[in-house]
Legacy VTK file of the C-alpha trace (Angstrom):
# vtk DataFile Version 3.0
C-alpha trace
ASCII
DATASET POLYDATA
POINTS 164 float
110.232 21.900 -123.920
110.304 20.522 -120.413
106.830 19.772 -118.570
106.024 21.910 -115.402
104.725 19.653 -112.677
100.963 19.793 -112.134
100.246 19.019 -108.894
96.162 18.803 -109.710
96.474 16.011 -111.424
94.987 18.223 -114.277
97.182 16.436 -117.192
95.473 15.028 -120.272
98.184 12.487 -122.254
99.019 11.703 -125.761
100.699 8.112 -126.327
102.432 7.871 -129.676
103.522 4.971 -131.581
107.455 5.390 -129.744
105.620 4.941 -126.375
103.696 2.350 -127.095
106.649 0.363 -128.326
108.750 1.241 -125.182
105.773 0.421 -122.694
105.723 -3.034 -124.385
109.015 -3.789 -123.562
109.638 -5.896 -120.872
112.609 -3.469 -119.012
110.057 -0.639 -119.002
107.207 -2.383 -117.382
107.219 -0.875 -114.040
107.194 2.278 -115.587
104.252 1.569 -118.029
102.442 0.071 -114.687
103.587 3.141 -112.713
101.981 5.642 -115.820
98.598 3.643 -115.831
98.416 3.376 -111.775
99.019 7.657 -112.199
96.236 7.900 -115.207
93.804 5.562 -112.860
94.557 7.082 -109.246
95.744 10.574 -109.659
94.728 12.299 -113.147
91.336 13.650 -113.125
91.195 12.559 -116.949
91.968 8.872 -116.301
92.826 8.243 -119.995
95.509 9.052 -122.527
94.491 9.594 -125.813
96.243 7.694 -128.947
95.612 8.245 -132.509
93.262 5.837 -134.156
95.616 4.190 -136.538
97.814 3.186 -133.644
94.954 2.369 -131.189
93.520 -0.187 -133.945
97.376 -1.820 -134.429
97.417 -2.536 -130.649
94.185 -4.066 -130.482
95.241 -5.768 -133.614
98.030 -6.938 -131.704
96.072 -8.169 -128.743
93.845 -10.343 -130.916
96.823 -11.778 -132.374
98.836 -12.288 -129.496
95.701 -13.983 -127.538
93.859 -15.845 -130.440
94.605 -19.054 -128.552
93.600 -17.928 -125.206
89.915 -17.334 -125.841
87.581 -14.696 -126.627
87.064 -14.218 -123.044
90.799 -13.281 -122.602
91.080 -11.546 -125.534
87.824 -9.683 -124.120
89.463 -8.354 -120.793
92.595 -7.374 -122.433
91.139 -5.345 -124.962
89.103 -3.691 -122.138
91.987 -3.053 -119.959
93.116 -1.143 -122.717
90.303 0.900 -123.219
89.863 1.238 -119.568
93.207 3.513 -119.943
93.516 4.393 -123.436
90.989 6.757 -125.345
91.096 6.113 -129.313
91.280 9.797 -130.781
88.623 9.371 -133.173
87.752 13.155 -133.127
90.341 13.679 -136.154
91.451 12.393 -139.706
94.585 11.191 -140.112
96.827 11.846 -143.167
98.300 8.586 -143.919
102.354 8.394 -142.533
102.287 11.507 -140.942
102.038 10.666 -137.003
103.882 13.932 -135.910
101.005 15.990 -137.740
98.702 14.097 -136.684
99.425 14.248 -132.819
99.899 17.875 -133.245
96.874 18.219 -134.394
95.200 16.235 -131.921
97.347 18.502 -129.217
95.453 21.514 -130.506
91.937 19.720 -130.489
92.509 18.470 -127.526
93.815 22.347 -126.018
90.725 23.573 -127.452
88.449 20.845 -125.904
90.005 21.428 -122.799
91.450 24.555 -122.043
91.835 23.987 -118.445
94.054 21.300 -118.616
97.921 20.506 -119.508
97.969 18.494 -122.444
101.260 16.263 -122.226
102.874 14.320 -125.258
104.701 11.037 -123.745
107.551 11.213 -126.327
111.003 12.442 -127.168
109.857 13.236 -130.744
108.147 16.492 -129.846
111.233 18.160 -127.811
112.100 20.366 -130.790
108.244 21.675 -131.073
107.241 24.183 -128.691
104.507 21.581 -126.875
104.721 20.041 -123.408
106.665 16.685 -123.713
108.067 13.816 -121.975
110.607 11.212 -123.070
110.225 7.917 -121.738
113.205 8.975 -119.365
111.508 11.594 -118.028
107.922 10.010 -117.044
109.141 8.626 -113.703
110.525 11.696 -112.456
107.454 13.817 -113.412
105.213 11.272 -112.195
107.259 11.024 -108.798
107.442 14.640 -108.462
103.459 14.437 -107.204
103.528 14.057 -103.058
100.160 12.438 -103.101
100.954 10.144 -106.090
104.231 9.172 -104.367
102.392 8.328 -101.041
99.819 6.186 -103.058
103.372 4.350 -104.186
104.599 3.542 -100.252
101.049 2.771 -98.965
99.984 0.519 -102.240
103.532 -1.235 -103.077
105.459 -0.580 -100.226
107.768 2.013 -101.616
109.280 4.899 -99.748
110.706 7.025 -103.264
109.291 4.715 -106.142
113.341 4.160 -106.601
112.468 0.389 -107.517
110.783 2.067 -110.226
LINES 1 165
164 0 1 2 3 4 5 6 7 8 9 10 11 12 13 14 15 16 17 18 19 20 21 22 23 24 25 26 27 28 29 30 31 32 33 34 35 36 37 38 39 40 41 42 43 44 45 46 47 48 49 50 51 52 53 54 55 56 57 58 59 60 61 62 63 64 65 66 67 68 69 70 71 72 73 74 75 76 77 78 79 80 81 82 83 84 85 86 87 88 89 90 91 92 93 94 95 96 97 98 99 100 101 102 103 104 105 106 107 108 109 110 111 112 113 114 115 116 117 118 119 120 121 122 123 124 125 126 127 128 129 130 131 132 133 134 135 136 137 138 139 140 141 142 143 144 145 146 147 148 149 150 151 152 153 154 155 156 157 158 159 160 161 162 163
């Protein structure tokens, strides 16, 4: 289902493993940066949710990739990650069923935050009757918000976000 734009920043995002992989790809660095800028500047919740097993994988990967950089760098990188992403430890996970777990997380977040728009960032959920954004749709969704476009213009000198 295509997301309608929420101009109030009242969204809560769910990130899945597909999105994490895509954000780690070099060619998507600017898109990931724009998304995390959006969370920090525009989104009232300021965090995206992620399943505990994926959260752990990412933290383990950070530790592995930064092991020769020292504990200060590891702590800093993990802190940045935790600043933007919240481990959804409010549910148990079924081993190997990320889609079901993500849909359960969606239901829980809708119950806890009935006034917020819950959006899954992944193309895997387009056939379900939920608000989801594919990687290709994230930038146009974010750039559809006038005050966020103004932020990009003031901060990065971008007139329309086209360089993203």
